[in-house]
VODRENTOR-17462 format. One record per atom (N, C-alpha, C): x, y, z. Coordinates in steps of 0.001 Angstrom, whole numbers, plus 500000, padded with zeros to 6 digits. Layout:
XYZ/...
% end
This chain:
684142830901280123/684874830613279052/686220831511279289/687499830756279098/688655831341279342/689046832236278131/689286833493278430/689708834394277242/691101834579277078/691614834899275852/692907834951275426/693464836513275794/694656836478276284/695085837964276526/695676838541275283/695861839839275225/696551840345273986/697782839678273930/698649839567274861/699973839034274779/699948837592274127/699010836759274433/698805835468274032/698410835561272460/697415836384272251/697000836545270733/698339837069269964/699163837982270347/700318838393269643/701317837249269492/701477836472270669/702411835287270336/702009834317269365/700658834080269390/699931833087268348/700222833531266946/699924835045266733/700201835570265429/701596835483265082/702634835731265984/703842835798265621/704389834315265475/704007833089266182/704323831889265915/703708831439264444/702543831889264172/702046831478262753/702802832113261693/703195833372261702/704077834054260836/705352833540260737/705957833134261819/707418832543261720/707215831221261148/706184830407261467/706251829055260946/706079829079259355/705161830127258899/704755830443257426/706113830617256853/707052831584257500/708286831953257067/709183830969256973/709211829847257690/710054828995257848/709824827849256598/708389827668256354/708031826487255498/707937827239254155/707895828519253847/707884829061252663/709366829737252275/710195828983251643/711406829605251166/711236830404249901/711788831527249769/711777832373248662/713036832162247761/712944831831246504/714029831474245588/714060832360244460/715281832646244033/715597833234242741/715673832213241939/715677832497240430/716087831593239461/717233830818239513/718316831624239899/719591831074240027/719724829918241027/719068830360242336/718841829143243273/718158827974242847/717132828112241946/716324827089241624/717120825973240680/717922826739239861/718858825970238774/719979825359239667/720533825845240704/721535825339241475/721139824125242154/719796824247242680/719229823104243452/718985821897242590/718452822077241360/718203821095240444/719516820250240047/720609820938240175/721954820148239677/722014818927240544/721544818865241862/721898817894242762/720454817057243230/719374817854242989/718010817070243405/717138816626242320/717230817183240955/716400816763240010/716801815297239627/715697814493239522/715960812973239370/716393812620237909/716077813444236875/716548813109235813/718115813624235576/718563814456236209/719966814955236415/720663813842237071/720107813275238362/720830812527238934/720991811149238279/720055810718237484/720043809591236628/721242809801235604/721496810886235068/722428811130234142/723764810977234609/723917811458235894/725147811513236860/725621809875236808/724360809098237363/724502807676237499/724903807013236329/724704807472235150/725122806774233692/726514807048233672/726987808059234159/728447808405234161/729239807512234953/728726807206236250/729279806237237041/729248804735236568/728112804411235901/727958803086235405/728998802940234337/729204803982233429/730259803720232385/731645803344232993/731996804209234065/733089804002234611/733218802459235330/732186801983235846/732255800614236446/732293799619235274/731717799873234105/731766799086232831/733265798910232527/733973800107232438/735231800017231872/736065799056233038/736017799147234295/736640798449235318/736204797062234847/735052796574234722/734586795309234504/735177794654233326/735468795490232211/736018795012230919/737533794851231146/738007795877231990/739503795638232059/740075794419232852/738934793798233690/739194792720234503/739344791391233513/738970791569232152/739211790367231346/740807790237231089/741495791112231450/742975791038231026/743616790175232216/742981790032233421/743536789366234425/743185787709234250/743969786956234747/743751785459234693/742610785189235485/741995783971234767/740846783441235572/741194782028236184/740642781820237264/740936780548238006/739561779997238319/739313778694237860/738112778161238195/738417776759238790/737317776360239456/737472774873240196/736227774075239854/736468772940239646/735220771950239410/735341770722240229/734297770186240502/734269768789241225/733305767924240636/733822766772240504/732828765602239720/732810764593240511/731824764191241240/731760763123242246/730593762102241614/731181760847241130/730135760044240325/730168758757240792/728993758064240900/728675756636240966/728230755895239750/729116754903239333/728568754346238058/727766753071238438/726488753289238232/725615752176238653/725934750981237481/726112751304236390/726674750162235451/727983750810234770/728953749944235038/730284750426234641/730327750037233086/730734751233232419/730752751158230951/731799750144230568/731471749484229307/732444748420228797/732917748887227425/733990748321227160/734527748607225694/734913747211225097/734586747198223766/734823746067222869/736292746103222458/737000744952222724/738515744884222256/738672743461221642/739649743490220848/740141742081220168/740356741050221323/739931739853221308/740084738962222243/741580738473222193/742243738686221167/743717738267221143/744488739151222137/744056740209222618/744684740979223629/744962740108224907/744028739275225228/744104738419226378/744377736881226069/744918736625224926/745202735337224509/744053734521224148/743099735185223551/742007734496223133/741940734260221726/740907733857221017/741080733255219505/741014734587218526/742062734473217572/742091735640216672/740601735817216047/740645737248215660/739403737608215058/737989737403215730/738228737396217015/737107737314218089/737241738540218968/736185739066219578/736296740328220318/735609739823221727/735901740678222717/735397740555224174/734956741879224603/734085741793225516/733755743346226075/734441743353227486/735113744433227627/735863744558228832/735304745750229491/734998745812230783/734665746766231621/735829747598232268/735865748960232062/737007749691232635/736311750464233604/737140750791234791/736765751527235763/736049750851237026/735742751823238053/735228751179239339/733945752113239543/733120751636240513/731751752178240602/731948753766241229/732902754022241990/733231755358242608/734291756109242117/733943757294241533/734910758141241077/734722759625241517/735915760044242161/735902761408242664/736967762204241912/736582763232241193/737380764052240390/737308765610240802/738450766142241034/738644767727241270/739621768223240332/739199769381239635/739964770108238744/740151771628239163/741227772063238952/741547773565238958/742369774062237745/741621774949236964/742033775395235755/742253777026235775/743334777336235069/743683778754234845/743733779060233450/743177780272233265/743081780837231743/743514782236231811/744307782513230830/745086783944230760/745015784252229129/744284785479228972/744470785852227521/745749786499227200/746112786145226266/747579786667225541/747258787675224703/746489787362223821/746106788350222639/744714788283222241/744033789485222238/742572789316221818/742296790868221143/742148790751219867/742103792056219235/740730792880219718/739702792141220031/738527792785220527/738489793354221820/739586792984222675/739628793689224103/739925795255223869/741071795467223148/741167796906222941/740336797684222247/739510797116221382/738456797657220721/737361798185221740/737071797200222662/736138797181223655/736468798611224635/737752798589224846/738259799720225710/738078801091224940/738265801149223733/738269802320223001/736774802829222781/735889801849222751/734464801993222774/733957802678224267/734527802219225096/733995802434226376/734532804049226664/735787804304226197/736375805716226157/735288806618225545/735060806335224461/734079807144223522/732828807258224491/732300806178224907/730789806195225479/730859807012226842/732165807171227234/732292808141228502/732034809479228110/732536809968227108/732482811231226296/730690811456225970/730226810364225539/728911810555225080/727872810686226244/728133809797227446/727348810003228659/727598811382229226/728617811844229200/728920813263229694/728157814345228774/728181814268227720/727496814989226830/725988815013227030/725548813742227238/724043813429227574/723817813931228799/724680813942229626/724394814669231085/724295816194230906/725125816798230186/724876818175229942/723487818524229173/723244817655228154/722061817882227454/720779817778228348/721020816795229287/719830816700230271/719920817947231252/720865818399231620/721080819613232497/720265820826231909/720765821110230521/720184822150229870/718606822028229564/718141820929229270/716738820633229170/715961820979230351/716430820528231515/715740820769232839/715879822113233122/717040822754232985/717165824239233255/716177824880232468/716074824666231160/715131825371230211/713782825423230815/713299824014231156/712054823708231691/711902824549232988/712801824636233846/712652825383235091/712435826903234791/713359827310233960/713354828937233631/711924829075232985/711468828115232257/710164828343231476/709024828677232586/709062827553233491/707979827508234525/708226828710235510/709290828961235713/709788830385236673/709115831596236051/709124831743234806/708774833010234249/707081832911233887/706774831586233723/705298831583233611/704513831792235156/705298831420236069/704781831717237380/704901833408237795/705986833892237273/706265835567237383/704955836087236707/704622835630235533/703521836232234870/702205836003235524/701879834736236079/700727834701236859/700666835381237992/701743835741238718/701644836476239927/701410837962239620/701938838467238438/701888839937238127/700438840020237555/699866838982236927/698586839285236430/697460839287237586/697851838359238508/696910838318239881/697025839742240472/698322840039240601/698397841654241141/697644842764240488/697576842770239197/696816843564238311/695314843580238677/694981842313238673/693439841937238837/693043842356240268/694039841988241138/693566842507242600/693371844038242730/694336844653241986/694287846073242103/692849846668241381/692595846127240441/691384846381239660/690163846058240468/690176845000241125/689075844681242209/688957845665243256/690165846055243760/690324846991244867/689501848435244340/689979848808243136/689281850079242482/687830849913242269/687298848745241887/686109848548241611/685217848514242778/685683847974244014/684949848193245247/684925849350245835/686039850133245812/685800851605246111/684680852306245285/684803852084244067/683773852649243217/682307852216243421/682080850929243645/680940850319244052/680418850930245444/681180851042246326/681024851596247614/680424853029247288/681060853966246719/680468855151246399/679173855283245586/679084854266244609/677870854280243863/676705853808244719/676967852845245619/675886852363246498/675235853596247390/676185854460247721/675873855615248619/674967856488247640/675403856661246382/674624857618245730/673308856965245289/673110855573245237/671947854896244948/670861855302246154/671549855146247181/670857855385248570/670264857043248619/670980857792248069/670676859201247985/669649859626246889/669422858475246008/668578858591244925/669374859220243734/670588859405243817/671035860002242497/671580859115241298/671591857768241605/671812856636240726/670742855708240898/670517855015239801/669637853634240008/670569852517240112/670019851439240949/670813850327241278/671413849584240012/670813849667238895/671314849084237700/672643849290237486/673107850471237660/674354851066237400/675471850252238477/675013849999239594/675940849409240528/675988847713240171/674783847339239803/674876845865239403/675676845680238138/675915846644237132/676865846437236176/678236846278236548/678598847175237471/680113847141238000/680193845914238930/679213845558239594/679405844142240484/679584843047239562/678772842970238467/679084841772237594/680439841863237054/680920843050236703/682311843130236229/683267842666237352/683056842901238514/683938842569239571/683780840998239847/682749840503239741/682542838951239921/683262838256238813/683318838831237658/684080838259236549/685520838165236922/686126839285237401/687500839260237840/687808838298238840/686880838327239937/687084837392241098/687178835911240478/686412835545239384/686435834172238817/687833834034238192/688297835071237502/689486834967236770/690781834837238042/690571835352239117/691636835154240121/691520833921240583/690249833090240715/690344831711241006/691119830777240030/690894831035238714/691549830311237679/693028830674237721/693528831830237951/694921832185238200/695456831346239299/694843831310240463/695448830652241687/695490829223241436/694582828544240589/694515827163240230/695958826892239281/696010827845238289/697217827720237377/698580827848238113/698403828844239063/699635829038239805/700079827997240703/699163827244241360/699578826079242068/700049824915241175/699466824854240065/699950823775239150/701419823994238739/701849825310238528/703125825608238080/704142825594239234/703562825969240395/704576825582241569/704770824562241999/703779823421241613/704081822000241787/705066821560240735/704843822050239547/705847821736238515/707331822067238770/707345823242239386/708674823759239810/709352822955240834/708576822585241762/709092821622242830/709388820362242354/708869819736241467/709186818456240790/710399818691239967/710583819727239195/711716819985238388/712952820248239172/712892820878240338/714072821241241175/714237820222242202/713418819274242309/713592818283243380/713302818756244726/712504819889244885/711886820294246158/710746819510246430/710507819084247677/709468818284248231/708031819227247622/707103818519246972/705939819173246572/705065819794247856/705301819155249034/704436819532250091/705036820810250709/706230821114250217/706843822491250894/706039823487250089/705950824690250677/705560825941249948/706662826582249265/706585827164248000/707605827709247427/707171829066246921/708136830021246856/707835831410246570/709034831845245685/708773832853244883/710045833329244082/710196834750244130/711324835273243786/711558836763243954/710950837314242784/710513838474242988/709698839291241944/710728839578240841/710200839463239456/710989840109238348/710201841116237848/710691842317237894/710061843593237443/709686843395235841/708551844100235656/708012844067234253/708762845330233504/710049845155233212/710703846109232683/711453845279231413/712207846167230528/712767845648229359/714256845220229642/714606845171230742/715957844449231022/716121843084230541/717201842779229998/717451841346229526/718092840433230651/717918839246230510/718437838265231247/719641837698230416/720070838217229391/721069837857228568/722416838540229037/723156837952229882/724411838602230524/725650838075229806/725612836845229272/726728836431228495/726295835632227119/726450836321226133/726095835729224803/727468835485223917/728564835480224423/729627835311223701/730070833785223858/729739833204225122/730170831732225267/729152830914224632/729497830068223587/728655829229222791/729153827802222985/728374826906223568/728617825672223823/727370824755223458/727628823944222349/726530823036221739/726845821623221811/726307821049222990/726722819589223251/726023818762222173/724924819123221629/724276818410220589/725111818093219447/725978819070219004/726892819001217946/728022818125218419/728585818134219549/729768817391220098/729256816097220205/727930815806220545/727441814320220632/727436813688219520/727038814370218257/727216813785216919/728524813483216486/729503814338216900/730873813946216553/731551812747217222/730942812501218576/731433811436219342/730628810159218747/729526810257218241/728856809054217527/729614808815216451/729984809597215595/730750809389214504/732093808632214771/732811809054215860/733968808310216473/733514806949216787/732356806819217504/731938805343217941/731737804755216589/731168805129215631/730902804385214318/732104803842213752/733246804890213736/734621804592213132/735303803391214102/734889803405215373/735604802439216150/735051801145216049/733528801264215896/732995799801215613/733380799165214224/733617800200213115/734063799623211891/735512798995212206/736345799611212923/737788799309213058/737576797885213901/736723797810214941/736592796531215682/736085795441214912/735328795692213847/734859794675213079/735826794177212192/736766794880211701/737990794510210942/738861793656211871/739039793900213187/739994793285213876/739334791770214299/738092791609214153/737702790303214366/738074789169213347/738825789718212315/739514788922211428/740636788254212140/741155788770213091/742354788302213711/742078787308214650/743152786396214860/742750785289215856/743015785738217211/742310785150218315/742839785359219730/743566784171220259/744379784430221224/745357783399221763/745232783571223352/745084782365223857/744944782324225406/745859781157225842/746316781365227103/747228780306227857/746321779652228822/746209778240228780/745576777602229876/746247776636230572/746041776218231710/746688775250232503/745685774700233486/745863773294233768/744803772741234708/745622771572235396/745122771400236682/745521770295237500/744395769554237891/744389768185237715/743214767290238137/743739766144239063/742845765815239865/742997764801240784/741892763888240926/742071762506240347/740984761587240398/741044760500241451/740190760259242288/740231759334243220/739118758190242948/739598756892242609/738687755905242415/738685754929243501/737206754348243555/737087753311244843/736358752090244406/736763751042244915/735975749725244654/735844749124246040/734719749422246892/734691749163248287/734767747552248505/734068746861247792/734028745166247964/735370744741247802/736375745232247016/737628744826246963/738682745529247774/738145746497248404/738908747447249291/740052747938248331/739520748573247321/740497748988246343/740317750615246294/741443751361246500/741384752731246464/742666753345245830/742450754358244899/743890754726244295/743473756240243765/744364757083243956/744350758438243424/745197758852242269/744707759226241233/745714759524240142/745615761172239715/746711761825239890/746800763062239471/747290763316238178/746845764435237626/747303764720236213/747246766286236090/748230766767235225/748300768205234982/748754768551233555/748390769717233118/748826770057231590/748609771481231402/749170772135230564/749189773459230081/749378773699228644/748846774626228104/749002774694226587/748489776216226127/748493776319224854/748074777538224199/746993777176223206/745952778182223310/744645777861222629/744400779041221519/744224778714220237/744179779898219370/742602779589218711/741864780737218758/740594780819218161/740551781670217061/740141781128215757/740201781867214579/739070781535213838/738185782436213583/736922782307212698/737583782629211142/737504781460210417/738140781707208968/736936782325208119/735903781753208187/734660782186207455/733347782227208205/732998783470208260/731697783692209160/730235784000208419/730366783333207093/729150783511206274/728818784870205909/729915785600205553/729778787148205123/728981787970206178/729014787654207565/728472788472208629/729093789647208622/730605789753208753/731223790837209084/731148791835207866/731076791505206648/731106792216205338/729636793108205534/728650792293205827/727231793070205936/727391793915207047/728006793588208233/728152794639209273/728814795868208903/729806795816208091/730512797025207542/729632797848206684/728856797073205952/728017797910205039/727060798793205889/726397798188206806/725364798844207543/726235800043208399/727291799615208845/728189800596209590/728288801884208688/728586801809207372/728931802751206606/727635803586206236/726409803065206189/725217803565206076/724741804559207316/725257803946208446/725037804752209565/725914805920209677/727187805644209267/728015806960209351/727402807978208450/726947807645207224/726332808648206385/725235809354206995/724371808672207884/723174809293208480/723760810262209576/724816809953210264/725331810747211341/725987812011210596/726528811995209539/727022813086208780/725972813943208237/724810813491207906/723612814153207497/723029814901208576/722915814133209729/722458814814211028/723242815941211441/724621815844211212/725485816883211739/725336818058210856/725115818008209497/724848819412208704/723691819829209034/722576819045209230/721306819678209474/721308820237210827/721731819588211765/721782820263213145/722502821665213336/723718821574212509/724282822967212475/723482823987211927/722936823739210939/721877824677210252/720857825045211205/720247823885211700/719076824290212742/719484825184213972/720542824872214490/720726825707215646/721120826942215377/721839827418214121/722350828475213818/721011829357213533/719915828617212820/718815829490212653/717820829604213646/717871828732214855/717055828940215991/717617830182216892/718943830198216810/719637831248217527/719584832783216798/719539832683215520/719338833880214635/717863834200215009/716661833337214793/715577833760215039/715092834293216457/715699833480217339/715525833988218813/716027835454219109/717257835789218429/717881837167218610/716920838199218021/716438837813216755/715595838800216215/714277839027217090/713701837806217592/712542837799218375/712601838555219652/713760838385220219/713969839188221467/714040840672221212/714495841157220089/714452842604220034/713022843051219730/712459842382218930/710940842586218440/709851842600219858/710086841484220788/709379841525221792/709842842627222922/710871843003223024/711602844029223782/710716845197223515/710663845588222102/710061846902221559/708509846736221988/708016845408221833/706534845284222071/706169845467223564/707077845026224420/706827845377225936/706808846887226050/707770847611225540/707715849011225775/706556849757225295/706071849313224135/704902849865223500/703654849766224428/703493848382224914/702401847902225673/702418848599227131/703642848754227689/703583849611228927/703074851040228673/703481851613227566/702848852857227232/701487852943227200/700819851830226467/699361851848226241/698774851621227698/699515850874228476/698845850618229987/698882851950230595/699817852722230615/700002854120231209/698810854891230688/698539854966229507/697574855703228729/696097855249229150/695938853844229171/694757853475229605/694382853646231013/695355853665231802/695188854126233439/694819855372233649/695445856482232537/695053857805232710/693683857969232279/693225857323231125/691839857416230552/690855857023231663/691249855999232293/690317855398233504/690223856417234512/691230856995234890/691159858125236063/690243859174235569/690335859610234237/689706860616233942/688003860288233797/687859859120233396/686369858501233164/685841858497234810/686570857984235697/686059857591236967/685743859226237547/686412860144237270/686234861529237854/684911861973237292/684719861799235982/683628862275235197/682420861532235649/682555860092236038/681509859455236460/680888860034237967/681979860327238725/681506860872239922/680835862163239870/681159862978238777/680421864194238458/679242864033237952/678949862671237506/677597862401236720/677491862591235318/678590862958234719/678639863212233090/678823861941232322/679151860801232911/679298859709232117/678571858530232830/678265857413232010/677597856313232812/678509855361233238/677983854509233910/678716853071234423/679238852293233256/678574852312232011/679102851636230930/680364852221230556/680515853665230617/681873854138230153/683017853840231215/682424853484232460/683512853275233364/683995851696233166/682967850810232979/683325849505232546/684249849458231376/683868850062230336/684688850132229076/685965850625229338/686107851670230153/687615852063230658/688419850918231466/687591850304232335/688199849254233098/688692848232232067/687853847675231323/688000846612230279/689480847004229407/689442848185229030/690782848662228319/691845848549229164/691914848922230499/693094848697231450/693421847193231465/692398846296231652/692551844879231731/693353844404230409/692876844868229199/693408844455227978/694973844850227917/695046846196228389/696460846755228442/697336845889229354/696831845530230451/697612844752231336/697975843276230773/697022842749230171/696996841446229622/698278841434228548/698282842571227781/699227842894226663/700656842900227147/700794843558228261/702176843731229097/702684842436229456/701815841654230096/701997840255230631/702489839176229569/701641839402228339/701968838489227375/703354838803226760/703622840087226495/704929840559225914/706020840282226773/705877840367228083/706930840206229032/707186838693229017/706018837887229094/706273836453229041/706927835942227839/706537836394226681/707187836111225275/708616836427225344/708906837776225886/710305838243225859/711254837036226619/710613836867227959/711545835986228773/711678834522228128/710653833931227527/710695832673226998/711550832706225658/711598833884224942/712455833915223734/713945833915224247/714116834619225318/715558834836225883/716035833541226338/715214832671227033/715885831356227652/715824830375226348/715055830623225385/715304829784224193/716596830063223342/716767831433223375/718129831632222808/719197831218223553/719247831360224932/720371830765225876/720481829156225603/719215828602225558/719355827200225177/720032826801223998/719715827599222877/720411827233221694/721891827454221660/722408828319222453/723998828452222622/724399827702223762/723743826983224448/724066826206225624/724653827080227000/723833827921227116/724247828933228093/723340829475229154/722410828253229558/721414828637230590/722144828277231972/722437829286232770/723211829147234012/722359829635235318/
% end
């Protein structure tokens, strides 16, 4: 069998590490938010809505240009239609009638028509609506951005918490392994009974099971981050570590931008424009039209052929004088919708202010809780170290070690939970003022 040299082994290890580094990009929260601006599907669709609105306006403006249409009518009259006329037209008996056929079997007609709108009150209304809708879709784009960024930040800090929890448990397992190793040696020397080792081993197995659950949850959150940011799910993703400290992520709390409120303002403007457009429908519309027609008639058996041109132009007025009270009912509905928007505006203002106020209060509370929990963790670690030394001296039992270890785990969980709640509350606050960046 061919053996690998140390240089070959080193190359393989280097290549594996290099490949892993290439495939696993480390991201900060800011980088993930920036990537989502161009790669997230919901944000991309919101951008497409902006483009669609621009194309709709161009399409609507095209109504101002003249329209030219062409039609062709090629007809064979199997039965030439007749017309009843007084026989006296042809020298016949008075008060008698005769049937006269007009036309020939073959008629070929071609028409070109031009239509130009001169005045249409609904056209200007439509342009006003599209201008307002442009502002609405831009605000909806901003709202979509904020929601996606909020979800990304939430998943990001959830992943941070899982990583830190896994780090804590790995450290606990490491400590237990060392203790179990020492206790096993003591059992072999007859100083301890194996039951004491079994108790710690059982505790270690429980921690290993927790690690598996954390790894599963971590993979799910990583996949969610990939989907939210638009990063291919098959790519490995890693994030920069965020220390478990009380520092805040609130760098700019003075800039307040609430697109939810502006969206209601634009919806109110849309309502007013619709009401004005409904009133404008009482006015008539005027258009110019012109046409040129050329008809060619054939009677093959008589060798008869003749072409007859015709042309005309005129003005057309369209005016709905009575619509069955349709417009009046639309105006009533429009006023009710306006009242709804105004009520939503008042409620939304109060709601956003309350969310911001509560989040600010909760941030201070969770920051203090995190400080206390960190102190408790330090104290629990100190107690564990003392119990471990006493255990080695044989003055305490394995139950005391397990209890001290459980207290450390509880203190660690408290720190993780306080950290996560603090970060979640901070991004909730930033979302309430429209300032997640």
